[in-house]
C-alpha positions, 0 to 999 in steps of 0.5 A, a space after each residue: 318598484 310595481 308592488 310593495 310589501 310591508 316588514 310585517 306582511 314579509 315576516 307572515 309570509 316566510 311564516 307561512 310557507 314555511 308551515 305549508 313546507 313548499 310553495 314558490 310563492 304567493 299569489 296577489 290577484 284579483 276576482 270578479 266580486 262584492 257589491 264593488 266589483 273586485 276583490 283580491 286573491 291571496 294563494 300560494 302558488 306552486 307552479 307559475 302561469 306563462 302569465 305571471 311576474 314574479 318579484 322578490 321583495 325582501 326573500 318571499 316571493 309574490 306572484 300576479 298574473 297579468 291582467 290583475 297587474 293592471 290594477 294592483 300595480 303600486 299595492 302595499 300588501 300590509 300584515 296589521 294587527 287590531 285587536 283580536 283581528 288580524 290579517 292582510 290589509 291591501 294599500 291600491 292607490 288604484 283602489 277608488 272605492 270599496 263596498 261598506 264591508 269592505 269585502 269587494 273595490 271600483 276601480 
């Protein structure tokens, strides 16, 4: 499969969507940002765009546009808790490096 999610990430996304009360799924995408060039984008999706691909993983719809897919192929989305911090973690086999603050990455 092109993308995967850990059970913790799938549970968290399901929780977000249930609390929101609507939505088709969650978009994983990229934007130009940071000192390394690219940053991840996560947002709710209510309608698909023409170039979107939809993946259903453990009952969760993940949407990726064709442009971002090139850089996200093989990614694993995880949800981690470390002390008082929690958030999504991207395990991307295409990333060749990250900036010091962790905001952006390069391929």
